[in-house]
C-alpha positions in Angstrom: -4.4 5.1 49.4 -7.3 4.3 47.1 -8.4 0.7 46.7 -7.5 -1.0 43.4 -10.4 -2.8 41.8 -9.6 -5.7 39.5 -11.8 -7.6 37.0 -10.2 -10.9 35.8 -12.1 -12.3 32.8 -11.3 -15.4 30.7 -8.7 -13.6 28.6 -8.3 -10.1 29.9 -7.5 -8.4 33.2 -8.8 -4.9 33.9 -8.1 -2.6 36.8 -8.7 0.9 38.1 -8.5 2.8 41.3 -11.8 3.0 43.2 -11.7 6.8 43.1 -10.8 7.0 39.4 -12.6 6.5 36.1 -9.5 5.6 34.3 -9.4 1.9 33.4 -6.3 -0.1 32.2 -6.3 -3.6 30.8 -4.1 -6.3 29.4 -4.5 -9.8 28.0 -3.4 -12.5 30.4 -3.3 -15.5 28.0 -4.9 -17.8 30.6 -2.3 -16.9 33.3 -3.8 -14.0 35.2 -1.6 -14.6 38.3 1.5 -14.0 36.2 0.2 -10.6 35.0 -1.1 -9.7 38.5 2.4 -10.2 40.0 3.7 -7.6 37.6 1.2 -4.8 38.4 3.1 -1.9 40.0 -0.3 -0.3 40.7 -0.9 -2.8 43.5 2.0 -1.7 45.7 0.8 -0.9 49.2 -2.8 -0.7 48.1 -5.9 -2.6 49.3 -7.3 -4.7 46.5 -10.8 -6.0 45.5 -10.9 -8.7 42.9 -13.6 -10.2 40.8 -12.7 -13.4 39.0 -14.5 -16.3 37.4 -11.8 -18.9 37.5 -13.2 -20.6 40.6 -12.3 -20.5 44.3 -9.4 -22.9 43.6 -7.7 -20.1 41.6 -7.8 -17.7 44.6 -4.6 -18.9 46.4 -2.4 -18.3 43.4 -4.1 -15.0 42.6 -3.7 -13.9 46.3 0.0 -14.9 46.3 0.5 -13.0 43.1 -1.1 -9.8 44.4 0.8 -10.0 47.6 4.0 -10.4 45.6 3.1 -7.2 43.8 2.8 -5.5 47.3 -1.0 -5.5 47.6 -2.6 -5.6 51.1 -6.1 -6.3 52.4 -7.0 -8.5 49.4 -10.7 -9.3 49.1 -12.4 -11.6 46.5 -15.9 -10.7 45.5 -18.6 -13.4 46.0 -22.1 -13.7 44.6 -24.6 -13.2 47.3 -28.3 -14.2 47.4 -29.3 -10.7 48.3 -27.4 -7.4 48.4 -28.7 -3.8 48.8 -32.2 -4.9 47.7 -31.0 -7.0 44.7 -32.3 -10.6 45.0 -30.7 -13.3 42.9 -33.0 -15.9 41.3 -30.6 -18.9 41.6 -31.3 -21.5 44.3 -27.5 -21.7 44.7 -26.1 -18.2 44.3 -22.6 -19.5 44.2 -23.3 -20.9 40.7 -24.1 -17.5 39.3 -20.9 -15.9 37.9 -19.7 -13.1 40.1 -19.2 -10.9 37.1 -23.0 -11.2 36.3 -23.8 -10.5 39.9 -21.6 -7.4 40.1 -22.9 -6.0 36.8 -26.5 -6.3 38.1 -25.5 -4.9 41.5 -23.9 -1.8 39.9 -26.9 -1.0 37.8 -29.4 -1.7 40.6 -27.6 0.7 42.9 -27.6 3.3 40.2 -31.2 2.9 39.0 -33.4 1.3 41.7 -35.6 0.3 38.7 -35.7 -2.6 36.3 -33.2 -3.3 33.5 -31.6 -5.9 31.3 -27.8 -6.4 31.5 -25.8 -8.3 28.9 -22.2 -9.5 29.0 -20.7 -10.2 25.6 -17.5 -12.2 26.0 -16.6 -15.9 25.7 -20.3 -16.4 26.6 -23.2 -14.1 25.9 -25.2 -13.6 29.0 -28.5 -11.7 29.5 -30.0 -11.0 32.9 -33.3 -9.4 33.8 -34.0 -7.4 37.0 -37.4 -6.1 37.7 -38.5 -2.8 39.4 -38.5 -4.5 42.8 -34.8 -5.6 42.5 -35.8 -9.2 41.8 -33.5 -11.0 39.4 -36.1 -12.7 37.2 -33.5 -15.0 35.7 -31.3 -15.0 32.6 -29.9 -16.6 29.5 -26.4 -17.9 28.6 -25.4 -18.5 25.0 -22.0 -18.9 23.3 -20.3 -15.6 22.6 -19.5 -14.4 19.0 -16.1 -16.0 18.9 -17.3 -19.2 20.6 -20.1 -19.5 18.0 -17.7 -19.0 15.1 -15.2 -21.5 16.5 -17.9 -24.2 17.2 -18.9 -24.2 13.5 -15.7 -23.5 11.7 -13.6 -26.0 13.6 -15.9 -28.7 12.2 -15.7 -27.6 8.5 -13.5 -29.5 6.1 -12.1 -26.3 4.5 -9.2 -24.2 5.6 -10.6 -21.2 7.3 -9.9 -18.0 9.2 -11.7 -16.4 12.1 -11.3 -12.7 11.1 -14.2 -12.3 8.7 -16.0 -9.1 9.6 -19.7 -9.2 10.4 -21.8 -6.4 8.9 -25.3 -7.7 9.5 -25.9 -8.9 5.9 -25.8 -12.3 4.2 -22.3 -13.7 4.0 -20.5 -14.4 0.7 -17.9 -17.0 2.1 -18.1 -19.8 4.6 -16.4 -17.6 7.2 -18.6 -14.7 6.3 -21.8 -16.8 6.6 -20.7 -18.1 10.0 -19.8 -14.6 11.2 -23.1 -13.2 10.1 -25.1 -16.0 11.7 -23.2 -15.5 15.0 -24.0 -11.8 14.9 -27.7 -12.4 14.0 -28.0 -15.0 16.8 -26.6 -12.8 19.4 -28.7 -9.8 18.3 -31.7 -12.0 18.3 -31.3 -13.0 21.9 -30.8 -9.4 23.0 -33.6 -7.9 20.9 -36.0 -10.6 22.0 -35.2 -10.0 25.6 -35.8 -6.3 25.2 -39.0 -6.8 23.3 -40.3 -9.3 25.9 -39.5 -7.4 29.0 -39.6 -3.8 27.8 -36.8 -2.7 30.0 -33.7 -0.5 29.2 -30.7 -2.7 28.3 -27.0 -2.3 29.2 -24.2 -4.2 27.6 -20.5 -4.7 28.4 -17.8 -7.2 27.6 -15.2 -7.6 24.9 -17.7 -7.8 22.0 -20.1 -5.2 23.5 -19.1 -2.5 21.0 -19.5 -4.8 18.1 -23.1 -5.7 19.1 -23.9 -2.2 20.2 -23.3 -1.0 16.7 -26.3 -3.0 15.6 -28.6 -2.4 18.6 -31.2 0.4 18.9 -29.6 3.1 21.0 -32.9 4.1 22.4 -33.1 0.7 24.1 -29.4 -0.2 24.8 -26.5 1.6 26.4 -22.8 0.6 26.3 -21.4 0.0 29.8 -18.0 -1.7 29.5 -16.9 -1.6 33.2 -19.9 -2.5 35.3 -17.9 -5.1 37.4 -15.3 -2.4 38.3 -18.0 0.1 39.0 -19.6 -2.3 41.5 -16.3 -3.0 43.2 -15.6 0.7 43.4 -19.0 1.4 45.0 -18.1 -0.8 48.0 -17.4 1.0 51.2 -17.0 -2.2 53.4 -15.9 -5.8 53.0 -17.4 -7.5 49.9 -16.8 -11.0 51.2 
């Protein structure tokens, strides 16, 4: 039976079999254990999980996976070094495991330097050089987080669904949306210009940002965390 790989983000849960490229996903509304318990795909399957809700969330997630019939449940951990990838943090446990796994998947594929961005609740950008050294990274609010931070402090009624088209806005919501997009693109483009490395981007807002990034410099890779989990042939933790 193929291992089921699971990526639990802040709002969405994604899963796939390790030997399949077909990815399924569902919103978990802050209760990933509830959704995990209902996944028929886990029955009698070994499971590898990436999750950023802290180690304190693991007992409930493990119990939910077991209730769904999963076996041999392994939670991914950020490591100081893996397969030649060396993390910059003094305390690797403080680096989100999703960032670590995204870097690991690309390093295993390329064995050469790259940038990797995650566009979700936060916008992250990490740099890995040609030797496998994680130079460091950046963390900024994601598109929705930026919009919320500004609009929640305005005195006017507002909506959050103004589209961003990379042009000056013509309403308060539009101006905020355009500024959020410009800010995110600025971070990514500055990183690419400074380090001159090929960039890869995933996450819920990746397609939105990719539409405005130079395709000769950036590639959409939406499932890097699952790719890293699927690459594993032994215990990950």
